[in-house]
N, C-alpha and C positions, 0 to 999 in steps of 0.2 A: 388716629386711634387704630389699634390693631384688633381689639376685642370689643364687641358690642354686646351689652347685657340688656335683655328685655325682661321686665317683670310684668306678670299678668295683672298685678295690683300692688299698691304701695305696701300692703301688709306682708308681701312676699320678701321684703328686704332682709328680714332676719335670717332667711335661708341662705342668702348670698353674701352676707356681711363678711364672713371669713374669706370668701372668694375675692372680694374687693381688696381686702388687706393683703392677700396673697399676690394678686396682680400688682399692687403697689410695691410689695417687697421685691418682686422680680423686675420692677421697672417697666412693666408692660402698659402702654397707654390704652385706656379703655373709655367707653362711654356707657351710660346707664339711662334707660328710659322706661317709663311705665306705659304699657300699651296692651290692649286686649284683642285677642283673636275674634272675640264675639262682640264686644261693646264698641271697639274702634278699629274695625278691619281695614279701612282705608288708611288710617294713621299708621297701622302696623306695616302695611306694604310700602308706604312713603318712607317710613323710618328704615326699612331694610334697604331700599334703593339709595337713600341718602347716606346711610352708613357705609355701604359698599363704595360709593363715590368718595367718601371721606377716608377710605383706606382700611375699613374693617376686613380682616381676614378670617375671623372666627366669630360665630354668634353663640351666645348662651341665652337660652330661653327658660325662664322660671315661671311655672304656673301650677295651679291646683285645680281640683275638681275635674271638669272635662278636659282641661290642659291641652288645648289644641294649638297653643301659641307656637311651640317648637315646630309643629307640622306646617303651620301657615308660613312661618319664616323659611323653612326648608323648601317650601313650594315656590318661593320667590327668589331663591339664590342657589348658586352651585357651590358656595363656600360651606365649610363644615359647620353644622349646627349641633349644639350640645343641649339636650333637654334635661332640666332638673325638675322632677315632680315634687309638689308640695303636699305635705301631710294635711289632712282635713279631719274635722270631727266626724262627719257622716260615715265615711268608709275608710278612715285611717290612712288616706292617701292612695289606696289601691286603685281608685278611679283615675287619679292623675298618673300613676305609674303605668297602668295599662293604656291610657290614652297616649302617653308619650312613647312607649316602647312598641306599640302596634302600628307602625307606619306602613303604608302600602308599598309594595315593591316599586323600587325606582326613586323613592324620596326618603333617603336615610336620615335618621336622627340618632346621634349617639346618646344613649340614655344613662343617666347617673342614678345613684341611689336616692331614695326619698330624703328630703330635708337637708340639714346643714352639712352632713357628710357628703352628700351629692353636690351641694354647692361648692364646697372646697375642692372636691375632685374635678368638677367642671373647670375651675380655674387652672388646676394643674394640667388637665388634658389640653386646654387651650395653649398653655405655655409649651407643652410637649409638641403640639402641632406647629407652633411658631418656631420652635427650636430646630425644626427640620431645615430651616433656611438661615438660622441665626446661631452662630457658634457661641456667642456670648451667653445667650439664654441656655444653650446646652450645658455650658460650664456651670452656670448657676443651678441648673437642675441636678447635675451630678453632685454638687456641694450640698444641696438640699437633701438628697437621698443619703449621702454619707452622714449628715447630721442626724437624720432619723435612725440610721443603723447604730450610730454611737449612743443615742438615747436608749435603745433597746439593750445594748451591751452593758451600759451603766446600770440599768434597772436590774438586769440579771445579777451583776456583781453585788448590788445592794441587797438583793434577796438572799444570795448565798451567804453574805456576812451575818444574816439573822439566824442561819441554821446552826 
């Protein structure tokens, strides 16, 4: 596995569902585990270490509320960690966003947007990181970007036809 995804709880899966599909589309091997920085800290550390031993090169941590999962993962690896804050009812996800983005000096976490957009971008950032050493992934990324640009151009033409 190249990418390891940790969810703070099972209910966070909806945030990362598009990311899972994206990693599959790019052919990137990944793993997924539910673990909590607070409720299962020893499990989290064990999973980080075993994931590294299993070849994980990038970690994605998805968590809401206090959202310390990405920070705990980052504290136990020198591999890139991408945090995805999850929206919540109480503070609309601002608690998770601030917890994820406010890492202390020396323990970086790349923080994505709240929710599903952040989840998808986390997968794409993981692919970009892996593509630094994998020309095949780089080629797939370029094709993905070209496809997005083509959709924009087609949308523009479609709107112009209505004028």
